[in-house]
PyMOL CGO cylinders between C-alpha atoms (Angstrom):
from pymol import cmd
from pymol.cgo import CYLINDER

trace = [
    CYLINDER, -19.70, -50.42, 25.39, -22.68, -52.79, 25.76, 0.3, 1, 1, 1, 1, 1, 1,
    CYLINDER, -22.68, -52.79, 25.76, -23.42, -55.56, 23.25, 0.3, 1, 1, 1, 1, 1, 1,
    CYLINDER, -23.42, -55.56, 23.25, -26.67, -53.92, 22.13, 0.3, 1, 1, 1, 1, 1, 1,
    CYLINDER, -26.67, -53.92, 22.13, -24.81, -50.68, 21.57, 0.3, 1, 1, 1, 1, 1, 1,
    CYLINDER, -24.81, -50.68, 21.57, -22.26, -52.51, 19.39, 0.3, 1, 1, 1, 1, 1, 1,
    CYLINDER, -22.26, -52.51, 19.39, -25.03, -54.09, 17.37, 0.3, 1, 1, 1, 1, 1, 1,
    CYLINDER, -25.03, -54.09, 17.37, -26.65, -50.70, 16.84, 0.3, 1, 1, 1, 1, 1, 1,
    CYLINDER, -26.65, -50.70, 16.84, -23.29, -49.19, 15.91, 0.3, 1, 1, 1, 1, 1, 1,
    CYLINDER, -23.29, -49.19, 15.91, -22.53, -51.90, 13.36, 0.3, 1, 1, 1, 1, 1, 1,
    CYLINDER, -22.53, -51.90, 13.36, -26.01, -51.51, 11.87, 0.3, 1, 1, 1, 1, 1, 1,
    CYLINDER, -26.01, -51.51, 11.87, -25.40, -47.78, 11.50, 0.3, 1, 1, 1, 1, 1, 1,
    CYLINDER, -25.40, -47.78, 11.50, -22.08, -48.41, 9.73, 0.3, 1, 1, 1, 1, 1, 1,
    CYLINDER, -22.08, -48.41, 9.73, -23.70, -50.92, 7.39, 0.3, 1, 1, 1, 1, 1, 1,
    CYLINDER, -23.70, -50.92, 7.39, -26.31, -48.36, 6.48, 0.3, 1, 1, 1, 1, 1, 1,
    CYLINDER, -26.31, -48.36, 6.48, -23.55, -45.79, 5.96, 0.3, 1, 1, 1, 1, 1, 1,
    CYLINDER, -23.55, -45.79, 5.96, -21.94, -48.06, 3.35, 0.3, 1, 1, 1, 1, 1, 1,
    CYLINDER, -21.94, -48.06, 3.35, -25.22, -48.04, 1.47, 0.3, 1, 1, 1, 1, 1, 1,
    CYLINDER, -25.22, -48.04, 1.47, -25.36, -44.23, 1.77, 0.3, 1, 1, 1, 1, 1, 1,
    CYLINDER, -25.36, -44.23, 1.77, -28.71, -44.35, 3.48, 0.3, 1, 1, 1, 1, 1, 1,
    CYLINDER, -28.71, -44.35, 3.48, -28.06, -42.45, 6.73, 0.3, 1, 1, 1, 1, 1, 1,
    CYLINDER, -28.06, -42.45, 6.73, -27.95, -38.72, 7.29, 0.3, 1, 1, 1, 1, 1, 1,
    CYLINDER, -27.95, -38.72, 7.29, -24.52, -37.07, 7.33, 0.3, 1, 1, 1, 1, 1, 1,
    CYLINDER, -24.52, -37.07, 7.33, -24.63, -36.04, 11.07, 0.3, 1, 1, 1, 1, 1, 1,
    CYLINDER, -24.63, -36.04, 11.07, -24.60, -39.66, 12.12, 0.3, 1, 1, 1, 1, 1, 1,
    CYLINDER, -24.60, -39.66, 12.12, -21.25, -40.15, 10.45, 0.3, 1, 1, 1, 1, 1, 1,
    CYLINDER, -21.25, -40.15, 10.45, -19.66, -37.50, 12.63, 0.3, 1, 1, 1, 1, 1, 1,
    CYLINDER, -19.66, -37.50, 12.63, -21.43, -38.85, 15.69, 0.3, 1, 1, 1, 1, 1, 1,
    CYLINDER, -21.43, -38.85, 15.69, -20.01, -42.30, 15.07, 0.3, 1, 1, 1, 1, 1, 1,
    CYLINDER, -20.01, -42.30, 15.07, -16.49, -41.05, 14.44, 0.3, 1, 1, 1, 1, 1, 1,
    CYLINDER, -16.49, -41.05, 14.44, -16.34, -38.73, 17.45, 0.3, 1, 1, 1, 1, 1, 1,
    CYLINDER, -16.34, -38.73, 17.45, -18.37, -40.71, 20.02, 0.3, 1, 1, 1, 1, 1, 1,
    CYLINDER, -18.37, -40.71, 20.02, -17.38, -44.28, 19.15, 0.3, 1, 1, 1, 1, 1, 1,
    CYLINDER, -17.38, -44.28, 19.15, -13.98, -43.92, 17.48, 0.3, 1, 1, 1, 1, 1, 1,
    CYLINDER, -13.98, -43.92, 17.48, -12.03, -46.10, 19.91, 0.3, 1, 1, 1, 1, 1, 1,
    CYLINDER, -12.03, -46.10, 19.91, -14.83, -48.59, 20.44, 0.3, 1, 1, 1, 1, 1, 1,
    CYLINDER, -14.83, -48.59, 20.44, -15.24, -48.81, 16.68, 0.3, 1, 1, 1, 1, 1, 1,
    CYLINDER, -15.24, -48.81, 16.68, -11.59, -49.76, 16.14, 0.3, 1, 1, 1, 1, 1, 1,
    CYLINDER, -11.59, -49.76, 16.14, -11.76, -52.34, 18.98, 0.3, 1, 1, 1, 1, 1, 1,
    CYLINDER, -11.76, -52.34, 18.98, -15.03, -53.79, 17.66, 0.3, 1, 1, 1, 1, 1, 1,
    CYLINDER, -15.03, -53.79, 17.66, -13.75, -54.18, 14.12, 0.3, 1, 1, 1, 1, 1, 1,
    CYLINDER, -13.75, -54.18, 14.12, -10.48, -55.72, 15.28, 0.3, 1, 1, 1, 1, 1, 1,
    CYLINDER, -10.48, -55.72, 15.28, -12.45, -58.37, 17.16, 0.3, 1, 1, 1, 1, 1, 1,
    CYLINDER, -12.45, -58.37, 17.16, -14.44, -59.48, 14.11, 0.3, 1, 1, 1, 1, 1, 1,
    CYLINDER, -14.44, -59.48, 14.11, -13.34, -62.38, 11.98, 0.3, 1, 1, 1, 1, 1, 1,
    CYLINDER, -13.34, -62.38, 11.98, -11.70, -61.28, 8.75, 0.3, 1, 1, 1, 1, 1, 1,
    CYLINDER, -11.70, -61.28, 8.75, -12.50, -64.28, 6.62, 0.3, 1, 1, 1, 1, 1, 1,
    CYLINDER, -12.50, -64.28, 6.62, -15.64, -65.92, 5.39, 0.3, 1, 1, 1, 1, 1, 1,
    CYLINDER, -15.64, -65.92, 5.39, -15.83, -69.28, 3.64, 0.3, 1, 1, 1, 1, 1, 1,
    CYLINDER, -15.83, -69.28, 3.64, -17.12, -69.14, 0.10, 0.3, 1, 1, 1, 1, 1, 1,
    CYLINDER, -17.12, -69.14, 0.10, -16.96, -72.17, -2.17, 0.3, 1, 1, 1, 1, 1, 1,
    CYLINDER, -16.96, -72.17, -2.17, -13.54, -73.78, -2.12, 0.3, 1, 1, 1, 1, 1, 1,
    CYLINDER, -13.54, -73.78, -2.12, -11.63, -70.82, -0.68, 0.3, 1, 1, 1, 1, 1, 1,
    CYLINDER, -11.63, -70.82, -0.68, -11.66, -67.92, 1.70, 0.3, 1, 1, 1, 1, 1, 1,
    CYLINDER, -11.66, -67.92, 1.70, -12.75, -64.38, 0.80, 0.3, 1, 1, 1, 1, 1, 1,
    CYLINDER, -12.75, -64.38, 0.80, -12.28, -61.27, 2.89, 0.3, 1, 1, 1, 1, 1, 1,
    CYLINDER, -12.28, -61.27, 2.89, -15.48, -59.94, 4.40, 0.3, 1, 1, 1, 1, 1, 1,
    CYLINDER, -15.48, -59.94, 4.40, -16.16, -56.82, 2.32, 0.3, 1, 1, 1, 1, 1, 1,
    CYLINDER, -16.16, -56.82, 2.32, -18.47, -55.11, 4.69, 0.3, 1, 1, 1, 1, 1, 1,
    CYLINDER, -18.47, -55.11, 4.69, -15.96, -55.26, 7.55, 0.3, 1, 1, 1, 1, 1, 1,
    CYLINDER, -15.96, -55.26, 7.55, -13.15, -53.88, 5.42, 0.3, 1, 1, 1, 1, 1, 1,
    CYLINDER, -13.15, -53.88, 5.42, -15.28, -51.25, 3.82, 0.3, 1, 1, 1, 1, 1, 1,
    CYLINDER, -15.28, -51.25, 3.82, -16.48, -49.95, 7.16, 0.3, 1, 1, 1, 1, 1, 1,
    CYLINDER, -16.48, -49.95, 7.16, -12.93, -49.74, 8.50, 0.3, 1, 1, 1, 1, 1, 1,
    CYLINDER, -12.93, -49.74, 8.50, -11.73, -47.84, 5.47, 0.3, 1, 1, 1, 1, 1, 1,
    CYLINDER, -11.73, -47.84, 5.47, -14.65, -45.39, 5.48, 0.3, 1, 1, 1, 1, 1, 1,
    CYLINDER, -14.65, -45.39, 5.48, -14.08, -44.64, 9.18, 0.3, 1, 1, 1, 1, 1, 1,
    CYLINDER, -14.08, -44.64, 9.18, -10.32, -44.04, 8.60, 0.3, 1, 1, 1, 1, 1, 1,
    CYLINDER, -10.32, -44.04, 8.60, -10.81, -41.85, 5.49, 0.3, 1, 1, 1, 1, 1, 1,
    CYLINDER, -10.81, -41.85, 5.49, -13.53, -39.84, 7.28, 0.3, 1, 1, 1, 1, 1, 1,
    CYLINDER, -13.53, -39.84, 7.28, -11.15, -39.26, 10.18, 0.3, 1, 1, 1, 1, 1, 1,
    CYLINDER, -11.15, -39.26, 10.18, -8.41, -38.24, 7.72, 0.3, 1, 1, 1, 1, 1, 1,
    CYLINDER, -8.41, -38.24, 7.72, -10.64, -35.62, 6.14, 0.3, 1, 1, 1, 1, 1, 1,
    CYLINDER, -10.64, -35.62, 6.14, -11.73, -34.30, 9.52, 0.3, 1, 1, 1, 1, 1, 1,
    CYLINDER, -11.73, -34.30, 9.52, -8.10, -33.97, 10.72, 0.3, 1, 1, 1, 1, 1, 1,
    CYLINDER, -8.10, -33.97, 10.72, -6.92, -31.81, 7.83, 0.3, 1, 1, 1, 1, 1, 1,
    CYLINDER, -6.92, -31.81, 7.83, -6.09, -28.18, 8.77, 0.3, 1, 1, 1, 1, 1, 1,
    CYLINDER, -6.09, -28.18, 8.77, -8.68, -26.64, 6.57, 0.3, 1, 1, 1, 1, 1, 1,
    CYLINDER, -8.68, -26.64, 6.57, -9.62, -23.12, 7.67, 0.3, 1, 1, 1, 1, 1, 1,
    CYLINDER, -9.62, -23.12, 7.67, -13.15, -23.24, 6.32, 0.3, 1, 1, 1, 1, 1, 1,
    CYLINDER, -13.15, -23.24, 6.32, -13.92, -26.78, 7.42, 0.3, 1, 1, 1, 1, 1, 1,
    CYLINDER, -13.92, -26.78, 7.42, -17.45, -27.25, 8.79, 0.3, 1, 1, 1, 1, 1, 1,
    CYLINDER, -17.45, -27.25, 8.79, -19.29, -30.31, 10.16, 0.3, 1, 1, 1, 1, 1, 1,
    CYLINDER, -19.29, -30.31, 10.16, -21.28, -30.34, 6.92, 0.3, 1, 1, 1, 1, 1, 1,
    CYLINDER, -21.28, -30.34, 6.92, -18.16, -30.35, 4.72, 0.3, 1, 1, 1, 1, 1, 1,
    CYLINDER, -18.16, -30.35, 4.72, -16.62, -33.18, 6.78, 0.3, 1, 1, 1, 1, 1, 1,
    CYLINDER, -16.62, -33.18, 6.78, -19.85, -35.15, 6.57, 0.3, 1, 1, 1, 1, 1, 1,
    CYLINDER, -19.85, -35.15, 6.57, -19.89, -34.66, 2.81, 0.3, 1, 1, 1, 1, 1, 1,
    CYLINDER, -19.89, -34.66, 2.81, -16.34, -36.08, 2.54, 0.3, 1, 1, 1, 1, 1, 1,
    CYLINDER, -16.34, -36.08, 2.54, -17.45, -39.06, 4.62, 0.3, 1, 1, 1, 1, 1, 1,
    CYLINDER, -17.45, -39.06, 4.62, -20.29, -39.72, 2.19, 0.3, 1, 1, 1, 1, 1, 1,
    CYLINDER, -20.29, -39.72, 2.19, -17.89, -39.42, -0.71, 0.3, 1, 1, 1, 1, 1, 1,
    CYLINDER, -17.89, -39.42, -0.71, -15.58, -41.87, 1.05, 0.3, 1, 1, 1, 1, 1, 1,
    CYLINDER, -15.58, -41.87, 1.05, -18.47, -44.34, 1.38, 0.3, 1, 1, 1, 1, 1, 1,
    CYLINDER, -18.47, -44.34, 1.38, -19.14, -44.12, -2.38, 0.3, 1, 1, 1, 1, 1, 1,
    CYLINDER, -19.14, -44.12, -2.38, -15.44, -44.48, -3.27, 0.3, 1, 1, 1, 1, 1, 1,
    CYLINDER, -15.44, -44.48, -3.27, -14.96, -47.47, -0.96, 0.3, 1, 1, 1, 1, 1, 1,
    CYLINDER, -14.96, -47.47, -0.96, -18.05, -49.26, -2.18, 0.3, 1, 1, 1, 1, 1, 1,
    CYLINDER, -18.05, -49.26, -2.18, -16.76, -48.89, -5.75, 0.3, 1, 1, 1, 1, 1, 1,
    CYLINDER, -16.76, -48.89, -5.75, -13.03, -49.75, -5.43, 0.3, 1, 1, 1, 1, 1, 1,
    CYLINDER, -13.03, -49.75, -5.43, -12.73, -52.05, -2.44, 0.3, 1, 1, 1, 1, 1, 1,
    CYLINDER, -12.73, -52.05, -2.44, -13.39, -55.38, -4.15, 0.3, 1, 1, 1, 1, 1, 1,
    CYLINDER, -13.39, -55.38, -4.15, -12.11, -58.91, -3.29, 0.3, 1, 1, 1, 1, 1, 1,
    CYLINDER, -12.11, -58.91, -3.29, -9.58, -58.57, -6.08, 0.3, 1, 1, 1, 1, 1, 1,
    CYLINDER, -9.58, -58.57, -6.08, -8.33, -55.22, -4.77, 0.3, 1, 1, 1, 1, 1, 1,
    CYLINDER, -8.33, -55.22, -4.77, -7.96, -56.63, -1.29, 0.3, 1, 1, 1, 1, 1, 1,
    CYLINDER, -7.96, -56.63, -1.29, -6.01, -59.67, -2.51, 0.3, 1, 1, 1, 1, 1, 1,
    CYLINDER, -6.01, -59.67, -2.51, -3.63, -57.38, -4.34, 0.3, 1, 1, 1, 1, 1, 1,
    CYLINDER, -3.63, -57.38, -4.34, -3.30, -54.99, -1.37, 0.3, 1, 1, 1, 1, 1, 1,
    CYLINDER, -3.30, -54.99, -1.37, -2.39, -57.85, 0.97, 0.3, 1, 1, 1, 1, 1, 1,
    CYLINDER, -2.39, -57.85, 0.97, 0.66, -58.58, -1.16, 0.3, 1, 1, 1, 1, 1, 1,
    CYLINDER, 0.66, -58.58, -1.16, 1.78, -54.93, -1.45, 0.3, 1, 1, 1, 1, 1, 1,
    CYLINDER, 1.78, -54.93, -1.45, 4.36, -52.78, 0.33, 0.3, 1, 1, 1, 1, 1, 1,
    CYLINDER, 4.36, -52.78, 0.33, 4.32, -49.01, -0.06, 0.3, 1, 1, 1, 1, 1, 1,
    CYLINDER, 4.32, -49.01, -0.06, 7.07, -46.55, 0.83, 0.3, 1, 1, 1, 1, 1, 1,
    CYLINDER, 7.07, -46.55, 0.83, 5.67, -43.34, 2.36, 0.3, 1, 1, 1, 1, 1, 1,
    CYLINDER, 5.67, -43.34, 2.36, 8.17, -40.42, 2.46, 0.3, 1, 1, 1, 1, 1, 1,
    CYLINDER, 8.17, -40.42, 2.46, 7.19, -37.55, 4.76, 0.3, 1, 1, 1, 1, 1, 1,
    CYLINDER, 7.19, -37.55, 4.76, 9.08, -35.68, 7.45, 0.3, 1, 1, 1, 1, 1, 1,
    CYLINDER, 9.08, -35.68, 7.45, 5.96, -35.59, 9.57, 0.3, 1, 1, 1, 1, 1, 1,
    CYLINDER, 5.96, -35.59, 9.57, 4.53, -39.13, 9.17, 0.3, 1, 1, 1, 1, 1, 1,
    CYLINDER, 4.53, -39.13, 9.17, 2.12, -38.70, 12.13, 0.3, 1, 1, 1, 1, 1, 1,
    CYLINDER, 2.12, -38.70, 12.13, 0.03, -36.37, 10.02, 0.3, 1, 1, 1, 1, 1, 1,
    CYLINDER, 0.03, -36.37, 10.02, -0.90, -39.20, 7.65, 0.3, 1, 1, 1, 1, 1, 1,
    CYLINDER, -0.90, -39.20, 7.65, -1.77, -41.87, 10.20, 0.3, 1, 1, 1, 1, 1, 1,
    CYLINDER, -1.77, -41.87, 10.20, -5.47, -42.12, 9.26, 0.3, 1, 1, 1, 1, 1, 1,
    CYLINDER, -5.47, -42.12, 9.26, -4.67, -42.44, 5.57, 0.3, 1, 1, 1, 1, 1, 1,
    CYLINDER, -4.67, -42.44, 5.57, -2.29, -45.27, 6.33, 0.3, 1, 1, 1, 1, 1, 1,
    CYLINDER, -2.29, -45.27, 6.33, -4.92, -46.93, 8.51, 0.3, 1, 1, 1, 1, 1, 1,
    CYLINDER, -4.92, -46.93, 8.51, -7.34, -46.92, 5.59, 0.3, 1, 1, 1, 1, 1, 1,
    CYLINDER, -7.34, -46.92, 5.59, -4.90, -48.81, 3.38, 0.3, 1, 1, 1, 1, 1, 1,
    CYLINDER, -4.90, -48.81, 3.38, -3.61, -51.03, 6.16, 0.3, 1, 1, 1, 1, 1, 1,
    CYLINDER, -3.61, -51.03, 6.16, -7.20, -52.17, 6.76, 0.3, 1, 1, 1, 1, 1, 1,
    CYLINDER, -7.20, -52.17, 6.76, -6.90, -53.82, 3.33, 0.3, 1, 1, 1, 1, 1, 1,
    CYLINDER, -6.90, -53.82, 3.33, -3.53, -55.40, 4.17, 0.3, 1, 1, 1, 1, 1, 1,
    CYLINDER, -3.53, -55.40, 4.17, -1.12, -52.90, 2.66, 0.3, 1, 1, 1, 1, 1, 1,
    CYLINDER, -1.12, -52.90, 2.66, 2.25, -52.78, 4.44, 0.3, 1, 1, 1, 1, 1, 1,
    CYLINDER, 2.25, -52.78, 4.44, 4.12, -49.51, 4.86, 0.3, 1, 1, 1, 1, 1, 1,
    CYLINDER, 4.12, -49.51, 4.86, 7.77, -48.52, 5.20, 0.3, 1, 1, 1, 1, 1, 1,
    CYLINDER, 7.77, -48.52, 5.20, 8.35, -44.93, 6.31, 0.3, 1, 1, 1, 1, 1, 1,
    CYLINDER, 8.35, -44.93, 6.31, 11.12, -42.51, 5.44, 0.3, 1, 1, 1, 1, 1, 1,
    CYLINDER, 11.12, -42.51, 5.44, 11.54, -38.97, 6.64, 0.3, 1, 1, 1, 1, 1, 1,
    CYLINDER, 11.54, -38.97, 6.64, 14.01, -37.66, 4.02, 0.3, 1, 1, 1, 1, 1, 1,
    CYLINDER, 14.01, -37.66, 4.02, 14.96, -38.13, 0.41, 0.3, 1, 1, 1, 1, 1, 1,
    CYLINDER, 14.96, -38.13, 0.41, 18.28, -39.72, 1.31, 0.3, 1, 1, 1, 1, 1, 1,
    CYLINDER, 18.28, -39.72, 1.31, 16.59, -42.17, 3.70, 0.3, 1, 1, 1, 1, 1, 1,
    CYLINDER, 16.59, -42.17, 3.70, 14.02, -43.02, 0.96, 0.3, 1, 1, 1, 1, 1, 1,
    CYLINDER, 14.02, -43.02, 0.96, 16.73, -43.72, -1.65, 0.3, 1, 1, 1, 1, 1, 1,
    CYLINDER, 16.73, -43.72, -1.65, 18.58, -46.02, 0.76, 0.3, 1, 1, 1, 1, 1, 1,
    CYLINDER, 18.58, -46.02, 0.76, 15.42, -47.98, 1.46, 0.3, 1, 1, 1, 1, 1, 1,
    CYLINDER, 15.42, -47.98, 1.46, 14.59, -48.17, -2.27, 0.3, 1, 1, 1, 1, 1, 1,
    CYLINDER, 14.59, -48.17, -2.27, 18.11, -49.52, -2.97, 0.3, 1, 1, 1, 1, 1, 1,
    CYLINDER, 18.11, -49.52, -2.97, 17.52, -52.39, -0.56, 0.3, 1, 1, 1, 1, 1, 1,
    CYLINDER, 17.52, -52.39, -0.56, 13.86, -53.25, -1.20, 0.3, 1, 1, 1, 1, 1, 1,
    CYLINDER, 13.86, -53.25, -1.20, 11.31, -53.28, -3.99, 0.3, 1, 1, 1, 1, 1, 1,
    CYLINDER, 11.31, -53.28, -3.99, 8.14, -51.29, -3.39, 0.3, 1, 1, 1, 1, 1, 1,
    CYLINDER, 8.14, -51.29, -3.39, 4.79, -51.56, -5.16, 0.3, 1, 1, 1, 1, 1, 1,
    CYLINDER, 4.79, -51.56, -5.16, 4.18, -47.80, -4.87, 0.3, 1, 1, 1, 1, 1, 1,
    CYLINDER, 4.18, -47.80, -4.87, 5.73, -44.71, -3.38, 0.3, 1, 1, 1, 1, 1, 1,
    CYLINDER, 5.73, -44.71, -3.38, 3.88, -41.82, -1.72, 0.3, 1, 1, 1, 1, 1, 1,
    CYLINDER, 3.88, -41.82, -1.72, 5.77, -38.59, -1.05, 0.3, 1, 1, 1, 1, 1, 1,
    CYLINDER, 5.77, -38.59, -1.05, 5.02, -35.17, 0.38, 0.3, 1, 1, 1, 1, 1, 1,
    CYLINDER, 5.02, -35.17, 0.38, 6.49, -32.19, -1.46, 0.3, 1, 1, 1, 1, 1, 1,
    CYLINDER, 6.49, -32.19, -1.46, 8.54, -30.00, 0.87, 0.3, 1, 1, 1, 1, 1, 1,
    CYLINDER, 8.54, -30.00, 0.87, 11.12, -31.45, 3.26, 0.3, 1, 1, 1, 1, 1, 1,
    CYLINDER, 11.12, -31.45, 3.26, 13.69, -29.02, 4.72, 0.3, 1, 1, 1, 1, 1, 1,
    CYLINDER, 13.69, -29.02, 4.72, 15.84, -27.76, 3.21, 0.3, 1, 1, 1, 1, 1, 1,
    CYLINDER, 15.84, -27.76, 3.21, 14.28, -28.72, -0.15, 0.3, 1, 1, 1, 1, 1, 1,
    CYLINDER, 14.28, -28.72, -0.15, 10.95, -27.13, -0.88, 0.3, 1, 1, 1, 1, 1, 1,
    CYLINDER, 10.95, -27.13, -0.88, 10.45, -29.45, -3.82, 0.3, 1, 1, 1, 1, 1, 1,
    CYLINDER, 10.45, -29.45, -3.82, 11.77, -32.63, -2.28, 0.3, 1, 1, 1, 1, 1, 1,
    CYLINDER, 11.77, -32.63, -2.28, 8.95, -34.67, -3.79, 0.3, 1, 1, 1, 1, 1, 1,
    CYLINDER, 8.95, -34.67, -3.79, 10.07, -33.76, -7.33, 0.3, 1, 1, 1, 1, 1, 1,
    CYLINDER, 10.07, -33.76, -7.33, 13.72, -34.26, -6.33, 0.3, 1, 1, 1, 1, 1, 1,
    CYLINDER, 13.72, -34.26, -6.33, 13.02, -37.81, -5.31, 0.3, 1, 1, 1, 1, 1, 1,
    CYLINDER, 13.02, -37.81, -5.31, 10.85, -38.48, -8.31, 0.3, 1, 1, 1, 1, 1, 1,
    CYLINDER, 10.85, -38.48, -8.31, 13.36, -37.08, -10.76, 0.3, 1, 1, 1, 1, 1, 1,
    CYLINDER, 13.36, -37.08, -10.76, 16.20, -39.15, -9.29, 0.3, 1, 1, 1, 1, 1, 1,
    CYLINDER, 16.20, -39.15, -9.29, 14.15, -42.33, -9.51, 0.3, 1, 1, 1, 1, 1, 1,
    CYLINDER, 14.15, -42.33, -9.51, 13.03, -41.76, -13.08, 0.3, 1, 1, 1, 1, 1, 1,
    CYLINDER, 13.03, -41.76, -13.08, 16.53, -40.76, -14.22, 0.3, 1, 1, 1, 1, 1, 1,
    CYLINDER, 16.53, -40.76, -14.22, 17.83, -44.03, -12.79, 0.3, 1, 1, 1, 1, 1, 1,
    CYLINDER, 17.83, -44.03, -12.79, 15.18, -46.04, -14.61, 0.3, 1, 1, 1, 1, 1, 1,
    CYLINDER, 15.18, -46.04, -14.61, 13.06, -46.76, -11.54, 0.3, 1, 1, 1, 1, 1, 1,
    CYLINDER, 13.06, -46.76, -11.54, 9.42, -46.73, -12.70, 0.3, 1, 1, 1, 1, 1, 1,
    CYLINDER, 9.42, -46.73, -12.70, 7.74, -47.49, -9.36, 0.3, 1, 1, 1, 1, 1, 1,
    CYLINDER, 7.74, -47.49, -9.36, 4.27, -45.84, -9.28, 0.3, 1, 1, 1, 1, 1, 1,
    CYLINDER, 4.27, -45.84, -9.28, 4.76, -42.48, -7.54, 0.3, 1, 1, 1, 1, 1, 1,
    CYLINDER, 4.76, -42.48, -7.54, 2.08, -40.32, -5.91, 0.3, 1, 1, 1, 1, 1, 1,
    CYLINDER, 2.08, -40.32, -5.91, 2.57, -36.88, -4.36, 0.3, 1, 1, 1, 1, 1, 1,
    CYLINDER, 2.57, -36.88, -4.36, 0.40, -36.23, -1.33, 0.3, 1, 1, 1, 1, 1, 1,
    CYLINDER, 0.40, -36.23, -1.33, 0.90, -32.60, -0.40, 0.3, 1, 1, 1, 1, 1, 1,
    CYLINDER, 0.90, -32.60, -0.40, -0.98, -29.37, 0.06, 0.3, 1, 1, 1, 1, 1, 1,
    CYLINDER, -0.98, -29.37, 0.06, -2.27, -28.88, -3.44, 0.3, 1, 1, 1, 1, 1, 1,
    CYLINDER, -2.27, -28.88, -3.44, -4.46, -30.53, -6.06, 0.3, 1, 1, 1, 1, 1, 1,
    CYLINDER, -4.46, -30.53, -6.06, -4.46, -27.51, -8.41, 0.3, 1, 1, 1, 1, 1, 1,
    CYLINDER, -4.46, -27.51, -8.41, -4.57, -28.47, -12.09, 0.3, 1, 1, 1, 1, 1, 1,
    CYLINDER, -4.57, -28.47, -12.09, -1.16, -27.00, -12.85, 0.3, 1, 1, 1, 1, 1, 1,
    CYLINDER, -1.16, -27.00, -12.85, 0.45, -29.05, -10.01, 0.3, 1, 1, 1, 1, 1, 1,
    CYLINDER, 0.45, -29.05, -10.01, -1.30, -32.22, -11.16, 0.3, 1, 1, 1, 1, 1, 1,
    CYLINDER, -1.30, -32.22, -11.16, -0.11, -31.64, -14.73, 0.3, 1, 1, 1, 1, 1, 1,
    CYLINDER, -0.11, -31.64, -14.73, 3.48, -30.94, -13.56, 0.3, 1, 1, 1, 1, 1, 1,
    CYLINDER, 3.48, -30.94, -13.56, 3.60, -34.06, -11.41, 0.3, 1, 1, 1, 1, 1, 1,
    CYLINDER, 3.60, -34.06, -11.41, 2.39, -36.19, -14.31, 0.3, 1, 1, 1, 1, 1, 1,
    CYLINDER, 2.39, -36.19, -14.31, 4.88, -34.54, -16.72, 0.3, 1, 1, 1, 1, 1, 1,
    CYLINDER, 4.88, -34.54, -16.72, 7.66, -35.67, -14.35, 0.3, 1, 1, 1, 1, 1, 1,
    CYLINDER, 7.66, -35.67, -14.35, 6.37, -39.20, -14.23, 0.3, 1, 1, 1, 1, 1, 1,
    CYLINDER, 6.37, -39.20, -14.23, 4.08, -39.38, -11.22, 0.3, 1, 1, 1, 1, 1, 1,
    CYLINDER, 4.08, -39.38, -11.22, 0.54, -40.75, -11.22, 0.3, 1, 1, 1, 1, 1, 1,
    CYLINDER, 0.54, -40.75, -11.22, -0.54, -37.37, -9.94, 0.3, 1, 1, 1, 1, 1, 1,
    CYLINDER, -0.54, -37.37, -9.94, -0.73, -35.21, -6.83, 0.3, 1, 1, 1, 1, 1, 1,
    CYLINDER, -0.73, -35.21, -6.83, -3.53, -34.58, -4.36, 0.3, 1, 1, 1, 1, 1, 1,
    CYLINDER, -3.53, -34.58, -4.36, -4.32, -33.32, -0.87, 0.3, 1, 1, 1, 1, 1, 1,
    CYLINDER, -4.32, -33.32, -0.87, -7.52, -35.30, -0.62, 0.3, 1, 1, 1, 1, 1, 1,
    CYLINDER, -7.52, -35.30, -0.62, -7.57, -38.59, 1.38, 0.3, 1, 1, 1, 1, 1, 1,
    CYLINDER, -7.57, -38.59, 1.38, -10.24, -40.15, -0.84, 0.3, 1, 1, 1, 1, 1, 1,
    CYLINDER, -10.24, -40.15, -0.84, -8.33, -39.35, -4.04, 0.3, 1, 1, 1, 1, 1, 1,
    CYLINDER, -8.33, -39.35, -4.04, -5.13, -40.69, -2.47, 0.3, 1, 1, 1, 1, 1, 1,
    CYLINDER, -5.13, -40.69, -2.47, -6.84, -43.93, -1.57, 0.3, 1, 1, 1, 1, 1, 1,
    CYLINDER, -6.84, -43.93, -1.57, -8.11, -44.36, -5.14, 0.3, 1, 1, 1, 1, 1, 1,
    CYLINDER, -8.11, -44.36, -5.14, -4.73, -43.57, -6.62, 0.3, 1, 1, 1, 1, 1, 1,
    CYLINDER, -4.73, -43.57, -6.62, -2.90, -46.06, -4.43, 0.3, 1, 1, 1, 1, 1, 1,
    CYLINDER, -2.90, -46.06, -4.43, -5.32, -48.92, -5.23, 0.3, 1, 1, 1, 1, 1, 1,
    CYLINDER, -5.32, -48.92, -5.23, -5.07, -48.03, -8.90, 0.3, 1, 1, 1, 1, 1, 1,
    CYLINDER, -5.07, -48.03, -8.90, -1.28, -48.12, -8.72, 0.3, 1, 1, 1, 1, 1, 1,
    CYLINDER, -1.28, -48.12, -8.72, -1.30, -51.47, -6.91, 0.3, 1, 1, 1, 1, 1, 1,
    CYLINDER, -1.30, -51.47, -6.91, -3.56, -52.93, -9.60, 0.3, 1, 1, 1, 1, 1, 1,
    CYLINDER, -3.56, -52.93, -9.60, -0.94, -52.26, -12.31, 0.3, 1, 1, 1, 1, 1, 1,
    CYLINDER, -0.94, -52.26, -12.31, 1.04, -55.20, -13.67, 0.3, 1, 1, 1, 1, 1, 1,
    CYLINDER, 1.04, -55.20, -13.67, 4.40, -55.52, -11.94, 0.3, 1, 1, 1, 1, 1, 1,
]
cmd.load_cgo(trace, "trace")
């Protein structure tokens, strides 16, 4: 990728963050320049000097997160997904990121470790990339038993869980119920195949922050959980 192409690409991403470019460009950037985009961002400096201390460059972080969340939305197995719907999700991601990715949120994220429980962790790689771009560290577990063992040895700032893990179709609730019954109040989010109101209500009744199948909502929930007092 030539230097002038990189400059044009970064300019396009900057405009995306201000929600000023047409939706088709988002898809073009993600599909055509995905690998180059990651390499370009990784080569940029992460810190800028402001006053007496260092502050993370917001534009760089925001662009990385928007790209990852957009890729997460595009990768979901949605039968009626269209380029227009994916582009709309990308625009929503840009709005969400511009609102919640602040210097304070990044400072908190860099000190946080999240346990992600899912028997198919590869399906959530883009969602993790979005949070890792802010400095969040992840520990993965593929079963309820493995998760409980890790929880017994380490403190986590939040826990994300899917719902069904063979042979337990409600493994997310099983893990949540065991934690709450033992007095463990670690913020808990269910990331599964539903965001129906009745499922959201049930997850909250059991002590979770909520449940969702939307990458943008998950991102907001995790940052909100990390912002809570320890």
